[in-house]
N, C-alpha and C positions, 0 to 999 in steps of 0.2 A: 147443129146449124141447117140453115137452108140451103147451103151449096151454092147459093147464087154468089157468082163472082164480082158482082159490082158492090154488093154489101160486104165482102171480104175485104176487098182491096180497100173501101172507105174504111173499116173498121182498123186495117192495118195501119192506114195512114193516120188515121187518130190517133191511134197507140204510139205511133212513131213519132208524131208532132210532140205528145205528152212527155216523152222520154226525153224529146231534145230540150224541152222547156225545164224539166227537173235539171237536166245536166247543165243548162244555163245557170240557173239559179245557184246550183253547188259551185260552180266556177266563180260565179260573180260574189259569191260568200268568201270562197278562198282568197281571191283578188283583193277584197276590202280588208281581210283579216293581214293579208302581207303588206298592204299601205300602212296599214295601224303598227304593224311591229316597225318599218321603217321610220314612221314618224316617232315611236318612243327611241328607238335607237339614235334619231338624230339628237332630240330631246337630252338624252343622258349625255351624250358626248359633248355636247355644249356646256353641261352643267359641270363635268368631270375638268372639260378644258379651262373654265372659269376659275374652278376650285383650285387646279393646278396652279394656275396664273396666280391667285391670290396667296397661295402659299409660297410661292416663290417670291412674289413681292414682299410676304412677311418676311422672309429670310434674308432679303437684300436690304430691308430697312434696319434690322438689327446688326 
């Protein structure tokens, strides 16, 4: 390298910003996956609840 402190500082800054952006993308992807899991859990809970109510209604009618 040239040994120029200004260039080295700018390189470190650029590399640091790139690393932070990469981490941000990873975190955003993880948050989106967790939100997806919550949505599916809610949907499945509603389906199971409706199925249980329907089964209970069938038992009560007979």
